[in-house]
Each structure stands twice: as structure tokens, then as C-alpha cells.
KENUKOL-334401 format. One line per field, with one value per residue: residue in one letter; x negated, y, z of N, C-alpha, C in turn; residue number from 1; chain. Coordinates in Angstrom, 3 decimals. Atoms other than C-alpha are relative to their C-alpha. Example, Ala and Ser with C-alpha at 12.3 -4.5 7.8 and 13.67 -1.06 7.14 Angstrom:
KENUKOL-334401
voba <- c(A, S)
n.xx <- c(-0.890, 0.820)
n.yy <- c(-1.190, -1.190)
n.zz <- c(0.000, -0.060)
ca.xx <- c(-12.300, -13.670)
ca.yy <- c(-4.500, -1.060)
ca.zz <- c(7.800, 7.140)
c.xx <- c(-0.900, 0.770)
c.yy <- c(1.200, 1.090)
c.zz <- c(0.000, 0.730)
nuza <- c(1, 2)
base <- c(A, A)
END
This chain:
KENUKOL-334401
voba <- c(M, Q, G, W, K, S, P, L, L, G, V, R, F, V, L, V, G, K, D, L, E, L, Y, R, P, D, G, K, R, F, L, S, Y, E, E, Q, V, R, R, A, E, Q, A, E, G, E, R, E, Y, E, V, L, R, A, E, A, E, R, V, R, A, D, L, A, G, R, Q, R, I, V, E, Q, Q, R, A, G, Q, A, E, N, E, R, Q, L, A, N, Q, R, A, E, A, E, R, L, R, A, E, K, L, E, T, L, L, Q, Q, L, N, P, D, L, L, K, S, D, D, L, A)
n.xx <- c(1.433, 0.521, 0.695, 0.234, 1.412, 0.293, 0.578, 1.239, 1.030, -0.008, -0.211, -1.313, -0.566, -0.851, -0.552, -0.028, -0.663, 0.011, 1.317, 0.240, 1.332, 0.434, 0.924, 0.861, -0.231, 0.521, -0.898, 0.355, -0.758, 0.725, -0.022, -0.706, 0.888, 0.450, 0.963, 1.224, 0.632, 0.518, 1.188, 1.063, 0.489, 0.733, 1.272, 0.814, 0.448, 1.035, 1.208, 0.554, 0.560, 1.236, 1.000, 0.407, 0.745, 1.314, 0.739, 0.384, 1.079, 1.194, 0.463, 0.590, 1.281, 0.909, 0.332, 0.894, 1.301, 0.604, 0.395, 1.235, 1.080, 0.283, 0.689, 1.361, 0.722, 0.280, 1.061, 1.228, 0.368, 0.527, 1.324, 0.884, 0.257, 0.898, 1.329, 0.500, 0.398, 1.253, 1.045, 0.300, 0.723, 1.346, 0.702, 0.311, 1.068, 1.234, 0.353, 0.560, 1.334, 0.891, 0.293, 0.881, 1.311, 0.557, 0.366, 1.204, 1.127, 0.284, 0.494, -0.074, 0.039, -1.312, -0.881, 0.505, -0.334, -1.445, -0.240, 0.365, -0.982)
n.yy <- c(0.061, -0.444, 1.012, 1.201, 0.360, 0.810, 1.276, 0.250, -0.990, -0.263, -1.439, -0.314, -1.238, -0.663, -1.253, -1.033, -1.111, 0.250, 0.521, 1.422, 0.251, 1.377, 0.406, 1.112, 1.200, -0.170, -0.912, -1.411, -0.633, -0.478, -1.460, -0.553, -0.624, -1.277, 0.296, 0.458, -1.181, -0.812, 0.681, -0.098, -1.383, -0.152, 0.716, -0.801, -1.159, 0.461, 0.259, -1.304, -0.573, 0.723, -0.439, -1.354, 0.098, 0.562, -1.038, -1.007, 0.596, 0.002, -1.391, -0.321, 0.698, -0.670, -1.287, 0.262, 0.339, -1.237, -0.818, 0.592, -0.367, -1.427, -0.106, 0.516, -1.003, -1.129, 0.424, 0.027, -1.384, -0.563, 0.602, -0.637, -1.370, 0.110, 0.342, -1.182, -0.957, 0.518, -0.197, -1.438, -0.331, 0.568, -0.821, -1.268, 0.277, 0.196, -1.319, -0.780, 0.560, -0.380, -1.419, -0.124, 0.482, -1.015, -1.156, 0.362, 0.001, -1.370, -0.788, 0.847, -0.801, -0.629, 0.936, 0.312, -1.084, 0.099, 1.144, -0.384, -0.939)
n.zz <- c(0.106, -1.292, -0.760, 0.800, 0.099, 1.171, -0.423, 0.741, -0.349, -1.430, -0.156, -0.554, 0.537, -0.986, 0.491, -1.038, 0.678, 1.444, 0.348, -0.162, -0.523, 0.151, -1.057, 0.389, -0.804, -1.364, -0.700, 0.227, 1.087, 1.171, 0.100, 1.156, 0.984, -0.556, -1.066, 0.644, 0.597, -1.107, -0.527, 1.007, -0.042, -1.260, 0.156, 0.916, -0.780, -0.936, 0.797, 0.370, -1.222, -0.301, 0.980, -0.385, -1.243, 0.320, 0.722, -0.993, -0.801, 0.846, 0.079, -1.310, -0.107, 0.928, -0.609, -1.134, 0.582, 0.525, -1.147, -0.517, 0.926, -0.213, -1.293, 0.198, 0.781, -0.897, -0.918, 0.804, 0.282, -1.248, -0.183, 0.980, -0.449, -1.145, 0.521, 0.696, -1.026, -0.569, 1.001, 0.038, -1.234, 0.139, 0.994, -0.664, -0.958, 0.776, 0.546, -1.111, -0.284, 1.105, -0.161, -1.151, 0.436, 0.908, -0.810, -0.756, 0.931, 0.392, -1.121, -1.181, -1.216, -0.210, -0.658, -1.328, -0.916, -0.227, -0.873, -1.350, -0.519)
ca.xx <- c(-36.486, -36.912, -39.574, -39.808, -43.122, -44.557, -45.173, -47.943, -49.814, -48.874, -48.064, -45.158, -42.897, -41.299, -38.985, -39.571, -37.085, -37.571, -41.127, -42.125, -45.060, -47.056, -48.908, -51.819, -51.817, -53.885, -51.126, -52.934, -51.025, -52.235, -53.181, -51.013, -52.489, -52.674, -54.446, -56.941, -57.600, -58.026, -60.471, -62.410, -62.632, -63.713, -66.380, -67.593, -67.737, -69.732, -72.142, -72.578, -73.129, -75.771, -77.543, -77.567, -78.730, -81.553, -82.556, -82.532, -84.709, -87.105, -87.293, -87.910, -90.678, -92.205, -92.058, -93.661, -96.437, -97.010, -97.071, -99.730, -101.789, -101.469, -102.503, -105.504, -106.457, -106.160, -108.302, -110.852, -110.796, -111.307, -114.237, -115.715, -115.347, -117.033, -119.919, -120.239, -120.354, -123.056, -125.019, -124.740, -125.856, -128.797, -129.715, -129.564, -131.748, -134.305, -134.242, -134.853, -137.778, -139.232, -138.931, -140.563, -143.397, -143.875, -143.881, -146.473, -148.650, -148.351, -148.942, -149.707, -150.320, -146.880, -145.027, -147.310, -146.678, -142.908, -143.118, -144.706, -141.949)
ca.yy <- c(67.323, 68.733, 66.651, 64.196, 62.334, 60.974, 57.270, 57.249, 60.453, 60.688, 64.379, 65.803, 68.523, 71.087, 73.897, 77.041, 79.702, 79.988, 78.660, 75.075, 74.023, 70.894, 69.002, 66.663, 63.105, 64.239, 66.731, 69.924, 72.342, 72.931, 76.554, 78.673, 80.249, 83.640, 82.115, 80.387, 83.647, 85.528, 82.897, 82.933, 86.735, 86.586, 83.993, 86.141, 89.175, 87.183, 86.032, 89.622, 90.776, 88.076, 89.078, 92.721, 91.779, 89.672, 92.503, 94.987, 92.617, 92.271, 96.058, 96.401, 93.805, 95.515, 98.881, 97.420, 95.953, 99.285, 101.044, 98.582, 99.301, 103.062, 102.654, 100.562, 103.180, 105.930, 103.941, 103.368, 107.043, 108.005, 105.576, 107.026, 110.550, 109.471, 107.906, 111.014, 113.220, 110.957, 111.124, 114.902, 115.132, 112.837, 114.881, 118.065, 116.499, 115.398, 118.861, 120.464, 118.078, 118.835, 122.570, 122.201, 120.222, 122.821, 125.630, 123.786, 123.368, 127.040, 128.476, 125.969, 128.706, 130.258, 127.142, 126.465, 129.887, 129.385, 126.047, 127.711, 130.254)
ca.zz <- c(92.551, 96.073, 97.830, 94.941, 94.765, 91.536, 92.065, 89.426, 90.388, 94.046, 93.521, 95.537, 94.106, 96.429, 95.364, 97.473, 96.439, 92.691, 92.834, 92.349, 94.507, 93.872, 96.563, 95.973, 97.247, 100.250, 101.158, 100.114, 97.905, 94.365, 93.805, 91.565, 88.445, 90.177, 93.180, 90.883, 89.017, 92.311, 93.610, 90.335, 90.460, 94.085, 93.265, 90.362, 92.657, 95.196, 92.458, 91.263, 94.833, 95.331, 92.113, 93.221, 96.710, 95.286, 92.942, 95.831, 97.866, 94.932, 94.607, 98.374, 98.222, 95.186, 96.949, 100.070, 97.922, 96.216, 99.586, 100.793, 97.688, 98.244, 101.895, 100.849, 98.274, 100.879, 103.302, 100.537, 99.650, 103.298, 103.504, 100.308, 101.684, 104.938, 103.026, 100.855, 103.960, 105.439, 102.183, 102.103, 105.732, 105.010, 101.912, 103.986, 106.686, 104.075, 102.482, 105.880, 106.540, 103.128, 103.707, 107.110, 105.548, 102.816, 105.361, 107.442, 104.359, 103.434, 106.868, 109.620, 112.165, 111.637, 112.703, 115.624, 117.088, 116.613, 118.340, 121.363, 121.716)
c.xx <- c(-0.644, -0.634, -0.282, -1.493, -0.173, -0.632, -1.344, -1.125, -0.117, 0.190, 1.429, 0.428, 0.945, 0.463, 0.111, 0.558, 0.093, -1.316, -0.078, -1.436, -0.309, -1.034, -0.773, 0.305, -0.522, 0.809, -0.338, 0.742, -0.925, 0.092, 0.795, -1.033, -0.577, -1.044, -1.336, -0.765, -0.634, -1.272, -1.174, -0.600, -0.816, -1.368, -0.932, -0.543, -1.102, -1.304, -0.672, -0.653, -1.345, -1.107, -0.527, -0.814, -1.407, -0.863, -0.467, -1.144, -1.307, -0.595, -0.647, -1.371, -1.042, -0.457, -0.963, -1.395, -0.709, -0.466, -1.287, -1.190, -0.393, -0.763, -1.443, -0.839, -0.355, -1.124, -1.335, -0.497, -0.590, -1.397, -0.997, -0.364, -0.953, -1.420, -0.623, -0.467, -1.310, -1.159, -0.401, -0.798, -1.429, -0.825, -0.406, -1.128, -1.338, -0.492, -0.658, -1.397, -0.993, -0.390, -0.970, -1.426, -0.667, -0.439, -1.270, -1.231, -0.391, -0.607, 0.130, 0.045, 1.367, 0.943, -0.463, 0.356, 1.492, 0.312, -0.293, 1.073, 1.237)
c.yy <- c(0.392, -1.170, -1.271, -0.231, -0.919, -1.309, -0.276, 0.921, 0.227, 1.470, 0.221, 1.360, 0.590, 1.317, 0.968, 1.251, -0.333, -0.622, -1.499, -0.176, -1.475, -0.299, -1.236, -1.218, 0.116, 1.012, 1.473, 0.522, 0.369, 1.524, 0.427, 0.622, 1.306, -0.217, -0.470, 1.169, 0.849, -0.634, 0.082, 1.408, 0.247, -0.679, 0.776, 1.238, -0.377, -0.291, 1.312, 0.672, -0.656, 0.389, 1.385, -0.005, -0.527, 1.034, 1.087, -0.515, -0.023, 1.408, 0.412, -0.644, 0.653, 1.332, -0.181, -0.347, 1.233, 0.907, -0.533, 0.385, 1.455, 0.191, -0.494, 1.007, 1.205, -0.344, -0.039, 1.402, 0.653, -0.544, 0.616, 1.421, 0.003, -0.307, 1.194, 1.051, -0.441, 0.204, 1.469, 0.420, -0.518, 0.804, 1.335, -0.182, -0.166, 1.321, 0.861, -0.509, 0.423, 1.471, 0.225, -0.419, 1.028, 1.233, -0.275, 0.029, 1.416, 0.806, -0.817, 0.802, 0.605, -0.946, -0.323, 1.085, 0.004, -1.132, 0.352, 0.887, -0.612)
c.zz <- c(1.333, 0.741, -0.783, -0.139, -1.198, 0.454, -0.685, 0.460, 1.506, 0.308, 0.471, -0.522, 1.033, -0.602, 1.168, -0.666, -1.476, -0.451, 0.264, 0.470, -0.142, 1.077, -0.450, 0.868, 1.429, 0.800, -0.179, -1.220, -1.146, -0.031, -1.223, -0.942, 0.556, 1.094, -0.587, -0.617, 1.092, 0.571, -0.973, -0.011, 1.260, -0.097, -0.918, 0.718, 0.973, -0.732, -0.387, 1.202, 0.315, -0.972, 0.373, 1.288, -0.251, -0.726, 0.970, 0.864, -0.793, -0.094, 1.325, 0.159, -0.907, 0.579, 1.167, -0.501, -0.523, 1.145, 0.625, -0.873, 0.210, 1.315, -0.108, -0.783, 0.860, 0.972, -0.737, -0.306, 1.257, 0.272, -0.966, 0.421, 1.201, -0.462, -0.715, 1.007, 0.654, -0.974, -0.088, 1.236, -0.071, -0.996, 0.621, 1.009, -0.723, -0.581, 1.087, 0.359, -1.061, 0.107, 1.165, -0.370, -0.901, 0.778, 0.807, -0.897, -0.390, 1.133, 1.279, 1.290, 0.322, 0.768, 1.399, 0.990, 0.294, 0.947, 1.451, 0.641, 0.526)
nuza <- c(1, 2, 3, 4, 5, 6, 7, 8, 9, 10, 11, 12, 13, 14, 15, 16, 17, 18, 19, 20, 21, 22, 23, 24, 25, 26, 27, 28, 29, 30, 31, 32, 33, 34, 35, 36, 37, 38, 39, 40, 41, 42, 43, 44, 45, 46, 47, 48, 49, 50, 51, 52, 53, 54, 55, 56, 57, 58, 59, 60, 61, 62, 63, 64, 65, 66, 67, 68, 69, 70, 71, 72, 73, 74, 75, 76, 77, 78, 79, 80, 81, 82, 83, 84, 85, 86, 87, 88, 89, 90, 91, 92, 93, 94, 95, 96, 97, 98, 99, 100, 101, 102, 103, 104, 105, 106, 107, 108, 109, 110, 111, 112, 113, 114, 115, 116, 117)
base <- c(A, A, A, A, A, A, A, A, A, A, A, A, A, A, A, A, A, A, A, A, A, A, A, A, A, A, A, A, A, A, A, A, A, A, A, A, A, A, A, A, A, A, A, A, A, A, A, A, A, A, A, A, A, A, A, A, A, A, A, A, A, A, A, A, A, A, A, A, A, A, A, A, A, A, A, A, A, A, A, A, A, A, A, A, A, A, A, A, A, A, A, A, A, A, A, A, A, A, A, A, A, A, A, A, A, A, A, A, A, A, A, A, A, A, A, A, A)
END
């Protein structure tokens, strides 16, 4: 059987030690059962790796999106705090003007003498 080639299938049979190897018509060796199992396991491992990699990428993208939202919220909060400080300063300025006006109405001479000093 050594080197025998099937006339119908074109498959060549080669005995290597105790193992029988089969070669396709194009000359490539058929894989053994163990080699097929190993390749299938490797392919499954690669698929699992790709799923995990894609999930990790999705999580990274989600985290980046959440970080952008947090940064936008912080910027908005800082803007709100700035506006509140401006409003408080404006309220204080108006209060001071009102007090000055009231003091002028109560004692116009008192403020005039202070203005001269």
C-alpha cells in the first residue's frame, strides 16, 4: 500500500512508521483527527479571544463616553458656580447701592462730609 494512489479519488496512501498518512490529489496531507481537534480548539480559542477583545473595547468606549459626560457635567457645574458668584456679587453691589441711597435719604449731610474727607 506504500505510495498507492486511488485511481478514482486521486488520494495517495503513505505508511510512515505505524501511521498511515493520506494525501489529497493536490499533494497536501490530510490532517489527522488529533490535528483537526487541535485546530478546532485553537479556532474556538481565537473566537473566544475576539469576543473578549470586542467586549473589552466596548467597555473602554463606554467608559470613555461616561468620562466625557462627567467632564461636561463638571464644566457645567463650574459655569453654574461662576454664574452664581456673579449673581451674588451683583446682589451685593445692589444692596450696597440701596444702603447708600437710604443713608443719603436719612442724612444727606453725613455722606457729603465723608465724601470730602
